[in-house]
MARSEPA-170154 format. One line per field, with one value per residue (C-alpha): y, x, z. Coordinates in pm, 1 decimal. Layout:
N
Y [Y | ...]
X [X | ...]
Z [Z | ...]
END
This chain:
271
Y [9268.9 | 9202.4 | 9162.2 | 8807.6 | 8695.8 | 8837.4 | 8670.3 | 8332.3 | 8392.4 | 8407.5 | 8063.2 | 8026.6 | 8051.4 | 8367.8 | 8520.3 | 8465.9 | 8623.9 | 8927.4 | 8974.2 | 8938.0 | 9182.8 | 9462.6 | 9387.0 | 9586.2 | 9690.2 | 10024.6 | 10281.8 | 10081.2 | 9765.7 | 9598.2 | 9402.7 | 9627.2 | 9511.8 | 9816.6 | 10120.8 | 10452.4 | 10623.0 | 10372.4 | 10475.5 | 10840.1 | 10773.3 | 10549.4 | 10808.2 | 11076.8 | 10858.7 | 10756.9 | 11124.0 | 11207.1 | 10923.4 | 11053.8 | 11413.3 | 11301.5 | 11093.4 | 11308.4 | 11042.6 | 11153.4 | 11504.5 | 11694.5 | 12025.1 | 12260.8 | 12445.6 | 12770.8 | 12727.9 | 12674.6 | 12796.0 | 12823.2 | 12454.6 | 12355.3 | 12577.7 | 12405.7 | 12047.5 | 12119.4 | 12247.8 | 11922.0 | 11717.2 | 11934.5 | 11862.6 | 11493.2 | 11547.6 | 11758.2 | 11499.6 | 11364.6 | 11013.2 | 10964.0 | 10763.8 | 10934.0 | 11288.2 | 11437.9 | 11184.7 | 11185.2 | 11474.7 | 11471.1 | 11659.3 | 11659.1 | 11674.2 | 11713.2 | 11504.6 | 11617.8 | 11328.0 | 11366.6 | 11001.9 | 10849.9 | 10798.5 | 10748.8 | 10878.7 | 10714.9 | 10778.5 | 10670.5 | 10562.7 | 10871.8 | 11053.6 | 11186.6 | 11208.0 | 11217.3 | 11296.0 | 11278.4 | 11549.5 | 11275.6 | 11166.0 | 11521.8 | 11592.0 | 11255.2 | 11305.0 | 11525.7 | 11637.0 | 11738.0 | 11477.5 | 11198.2 | 11333.9 | 11373.7 | 11011.2 | 10896.9 | 11120.3 | 10966.5 | 10620.2 | 10697.4 | 10877.2 | 10567.7 | 10347.4 | 10563.0 | 10600.1 | 10226.6 | 10169.0 | 9931.6 | 9972.5 | 9910.1 | 9613.3 | 9475.1 | 9535.3 | 9340.8 | 9047.1 | 9064.9 | 9121.7 | 8982.4 | 8891.4 | 8979.4 | 9344.3 | 9355.4 | 9222.2 | 9466.4 | 9750.8 | 9605.7 | 9570.1 | 9929.3 | 9846.8 | 10023.9 | 10315.2 | 10115.3 | 9873.7 | 10153.0 | 10323.8 | 10002.8 | 9955.8 | 10323.3 | 10280.3 | 9972.8 | 10141.4 | 10457.8 | 10247.7 | 10066.5 | 10312.8 | 10441.4 | 10080.9 | 9957.9 | 9660.5 | 9606.5 | 9304.2 | 9310.9 | 9331.1 | 9642.9 | 9801.9 | 9733.0 | 9884.1 | 10198.3 | 10225.5 | 10199.4 | 10463.1 | 10697.7 | 10683.3 | 10746.3 | 11041.9 | 11209.6 | 11158.2 | 11427.9 | 11673.5 | 11864.9 | 11617.7 | 11320.8 | 11042.6 | 10790.8 | 11013.7 | 10729.0 | 10535.9 | 10797.2 | 10715.9 | 10342.9 | 10398.2 | 10588.5 | 10318.2 | 10058.2 | 10261.6 | 10282.0 | 9911.5 | 9823.4 | 10048.7 | 9847.7 | 10101.7 | 9937.8 | 10201.2 | 10103.6 | 10169.2 | 9843.5 | 9642.5 | 9720.5 | 9745.1 | 9501.9 | 9514.5 | 9788.9 | 9559.0 | 9523.5 | 9830.3 | 10076.2 | 9864.2 | 9814.6 | 10184.0 | 10286.2 | 10018.9 | 10151.7 | 10504.9 | 10386.9 | 10198.6 | 10504.2 | 10730.2 | 10995.2 | 11249.8 | 11119.3 | 11434.1 | 11607.0 | 11905.6 | 12139.2 | 12306.8 | 12572.6 | 12613.7 | 12256.3 | 12330.7 | 12618.7 | 12387.1 | 12129.5 | 12391.3 | 12527.9 | 12198.9]
X [8398.2 | 8749.3 | 8810.7 | 8950.4 | 8643.4 | 8413.8 | 8608.8 | 8560.7 | 8185.8 | 8170.0 | 8110.4 | 8132.4 | 7752.2 | 7729.1 | 8016.7 | 7821.1 | 7513.1 | 7710.4 | 7874.7 | 7547.9 | 7386.6 | 7633.6 | 7725.6 | 7558.7 | 7619.3 | 7787.8 | 7694.8 | 7886.8 | 7686.9 | 7990.6 | 7957.0 | 8113.5 | 8249.2 | 8474.3 | 8247.8 | 8272.5 | 8354.1 | 8639.5 | 8761.5 | 8756.1 | 8936.1 | 9194.6 | 9256.2 | 9317.4 | 9568.2 | 9746.5 | 9764.7 | 9922.9 | 10174.7 | 10271.4 | 10299.7 | 10544.3 | 10756.9 | 11024.1 | 11079.0 | 10756.2 | 10901.8 | 10573.0 | 10554.0 | 10364.0 | 10078.9 | 10212.8 | 10531.5 | 10356.8 | 9995.6 | 9973.9 | 10055.7 | 9802.6 | 9537.6 | 9594.2 | 9577.7 | 9292.5 | 9091.7 | 9163.6 | 9049.4 | 8740.0 | 8640.7 | 8624.7 | 8456.9 | 8188.8 | 8121.6 | 7830.0 | 7970.9 | 8126.9 | 7951.8 | 8135.0 | 8170.8 | 8042.0 | 8169.2 | 8539.8 | 8784.4 | 8927.7 | 9245.7 | 9539.5 | 9908.0 | 10206.5 | 10518.7 | 10859.8 | 11031.0 | 11100.1 | 11203.2 | 10876.2 | 10594.6 | 10312.8 | 10007.4 | 9796.6 | 9492.2 | 9422.5 | 9091.4 | 8882.4 | 9006.1 | 9356.4 | 9524.8 | 9903.3 | 10074.4 | 10447.5 | 10613.9 | 10775.8 | 10435.5 | 10328.5 | 10646.5 | 10628.9 | 10280.3 | 10255.5 | 9893.8 | 9658.4 | 9413.7 | 9658.5 | 9709.1 | 9334.8 | 9290.4 | 9539.0 | 9376.4 | 9041.6 | 9189.9 | 9331.9 | 9016.6 | 8824.5 | 9042.1 | 8933.7 | 8569.7 | 8538.2 | 8706.7 | 8964.1 | 9217.4 | 8960.9 | 8824.6 | 9179.1 | 9202.2 | 8879.9 | 9029.3 | 9356.4 | 9221.8 | 8869.5 | 8676.2 | 8966.3 | 8962.1 | 8584.9 | 8571.3 | 8837.0 | 8623.2 | 8307.7 | 8483.7 | 8605.3 | 8964.9 | 8965.6 | 9191.3 | 9511.1 | 9418.3 | 9358.9 | 9683.6 | 9872.8 | 9699.9 | 9755.5 | 10129.6 | 10129.4 | 9919.8 | 10133.2 | 10445.2 | 10314.4 | 10085.9 | 10336.4 | 10396.8 | 10047.4 | 9933.0 | 9568.5 | 9418.0 | 9364.4 | 8990.9 | 9033.7 | 9261.6 | 9004.1 | 8729.5 | 8937.8 | 9014.9 | 8644.7 | 8552.3 | 8818.1 | 8647.3 | 8310.9 | 8439.8 | 8619.5 | 8319.8 | 8146.3 | 8439.0 | 8608.8 | 8897.6 | 8930.1 | 8743.0 | 9012.9 | 9284.4 | 9434.8 | 9511.6 | 9773.9 | 9968.5 | 9966.4 | 10054.1 | 10365.4 | 10459.3 | 10427.2 | 10648.6 | 10920.0 | 10892.8 | 10923.9 | 11229.9 | 11390.8 | 11328.4 | 11087.4 | 10944.6 | 10935.9 | 10559.0 | 10511.0 | 10658.5 | 10356.3 | 10079.1 | 9929.5 | 10077.4 | 9931.3 | 9922.2 | 9544.9 | 9457.1 | 9493.8 | 9262.6 | 9015.9 | 9001.2 | 8948.4 | 8678.9 | 8499.3 | 8518.1 | 8371.5 | 8096.0 | 8012.8 | 8016.5 | 8214.0 | 8449.4 | 8804.7 | 8949.9 | 9220.2 | 9090.8 | 9372.1 | 9349.7 | 9612.6 | 9850.7 | 9973.6 | 10330.5 | 10352.6 | 10221.0 | 10488.9 | 10764.5 | 10655.7 | 10741.6]
Z [12577.7 | 12446.5 | 12076.8 | 12107.6 | 12305.7 | 12038.4 | 11763.0 | 11931.6 | 11937.1 | 11557.3 | 11407.6 | 11027.6 | 11012.4 | 11223.9 | 11028.7 | 10709.5 | 10865.0 | 10983.0 | 10644.7 | 10455.5 | 10695.8 | 10626.0 | 10266.0 | 9992.5 | 9634.9 | 9585.9 | 9322.0 | 9061.8 | 9148.4 | 9305.8 | 9629.6 | 9892.6 | 10226.1 | 10249.0 | 10286.0 | 10101.9 | 10431.9 | 10470.7 | 10124.8 | 10228.7 | 10557.5 | 10394.9 | 10122.5 | 10383.4 | 10563.8 | 10242.8 | 10140.3 | 10476.5 | 10432.6 | 10087.9 | 10213.1 | 10482.8 | 10244.8 | 10070.8 | 9804.3 | 9637.6 | 9582.8 | 9587.4 | 9399.2 | 9632.5 | 9467.0 | 9612.7 | 9408.2 | 9074.2 | 9087.8 | 8707.6 | 8656.5 | 8919.4 | 8765.4 | 8429.9 | 8554.9 | 8796.1 | 8500.1 | 8316.8 | 8615.8 | 8655.7 | 8295.6 | 8384.6 | 8719.8 | 8553.7 | 8283.6 | 8485.3 | 8459.8 | 8805.8 | 9075.5 | 9363.6 | 9229.9 | 9556.0 | 9809.6 | 9717.8 | 9754.2 | 9395.7 | 9480.2 | 9237.0 | 9334.8 | 9101.3 | 9169.3 | 9041.9 | 8866.0 | 8496.3 | 8464.3 | 8584.6 | 8334.6 | 8577.1 | 8756.7 | 9025.7 | 9240.1 | 9596.8 | 9745.5 | 9808.4 | 9498.0 | 9570.3 | 9228.7 | 9178.0 | 8846.9 | 8774.6 | 8567.5 | 8359.4 | 8230.3 | 8151.4 | 7955.3 | 7778.5 | 7638.1 | 7332.8 | 7356.2 | 7636.1 | 7503.0 | 7586.9 | 7939.0 | 7983.8 | 7880.3 | 8145.1 | 8406.6 | 8317.7 | 8358.7 | 8704.7 | 8819.6 | 8712.1 | 8934.9 | 9231.7 | 9129.8 | 9063.5 | 9402.8 | 9259.7 | 9541.5 | 9813.9 | 9620.7 | 9613.7 | 9989.2 | 10041.2 | 9855.3 | 10049.2 | 10402.2 | 10369.0 | 10683.0 | 10913.3 | 10809.6 | 10816.6 | 11172.5 | 11289.4 | 11157.9 | 11314.0 | 11649.2 | 11653.7 | 11564.8 | 11228.3 | 11324.8 | 11373.1 | 11095.7 | 10845.9 | 10948.2 | 10874.6 | 10540.3 | 10451.4 | 10497.4 | 10275.5 | 10007.5 | 10010.6 | 9967.2 | 9660.8 | 9483.0 | 9228.1 | 9120.6 | 9192.3 | 8988.1 | 8902.3 | 8736.1 | 8361.9 | 8429.5 | 8643.9 | 8383.0 | 8112.4 | 8329.2 | 8381.8 | 8008.1 | 7927.2 | 8183.3 | 8046.7 | 7707.5 | 7873.7 | 8076.7 | 7785.7 | 7559.7 | 7762.8 | 7729.4 | 7448.0 | 7448.5 | 7211.7 | 7389.6 | 7295.5 | 7443.5 | 7649.9 | 7332.2 | 7234.6 | 7550.4 | 7481.7 | 7116.1 | 7220.0 | 7469.5 | 7194.1 | 6962.1 | 7227.9 | 7307.5 | 6941.5 | 6921.4 | 7201.5 | 7478.8 | 7722.0 | 7961.9 | 8330.4 | 8324.7 | 8137.6 | 8426.5 | 8646.0 | 8386.4 | 8136.5 | 7788.5 | 7570.8 | 7266.9 | 7266.0 | 7470.3 | 7182.8 | 6970.3 | 7255.4 | 7347.9 | 6986.4 | 6946.5 | 7254.7 | 7113.7 | 6782.4 | 6962.0 | 7173.4 | 6868.0 | 7057.4 | 6904.4 | 6850.3 | 6694.4 | 6898.9 | 7090.1 | 6990.1 | 7330.8 | 7384.5 | 7675.9 | 7703.5 | 7593.9 | 7838.1 | 8108.8 | 8028.5 | 8026.0 | 8363.6 | 8536.3]
END
């Protein structure tokens, strides 16, 4: 039966029945129209789009295995915190991007993590970087991008998947996501969720659980000095985020002292 014929068969009532029949809560207790397997597939396609786009300037692991060993160990500390919902389902693969002028990191659906050298060189302690990594990993684990996609595409995307049209649809979405990820904007609610999870993740590591606050503190200092980082154009103001992160750390009773881990300066200089 052709797709357009099937679409005409769905009345508003039957659409509601179909959606209710396949909708469930994910591991984070969020209503999920977009499945975890869709997240994984979309992440693979976005990763392929990024790999084929020279503007991302990927640093191959073969060219700097020491840097990758260092940052993979940092990511592993978070993954092994026992706090992730999709620790085993997502790939959790980190890629370094060469751009010393970009203070950013992002994660795709399915757990592909990208970190710019500019962010690494900007942050003065490994605790601050670990806090940002925790924040980005949280965006993936909380499925924020796919939840945004659900809001944007809604029933249309769902029906395409149900009718076996997901391959071309996901390819189209993957291209759109890959083109916007480095400047991706999440709602304030999603950013607050990711900040809170970062504290939770780091609380089970040797790093200061409020590590992300050091990043936002530095951004505030630069903004107050009249140098507004581009990062702030795509992210909510850090004005209250430092206070909120530190309040969450106090409430959790986790360790906020800097870890003093060695090797970070060498890691920065290797990039």
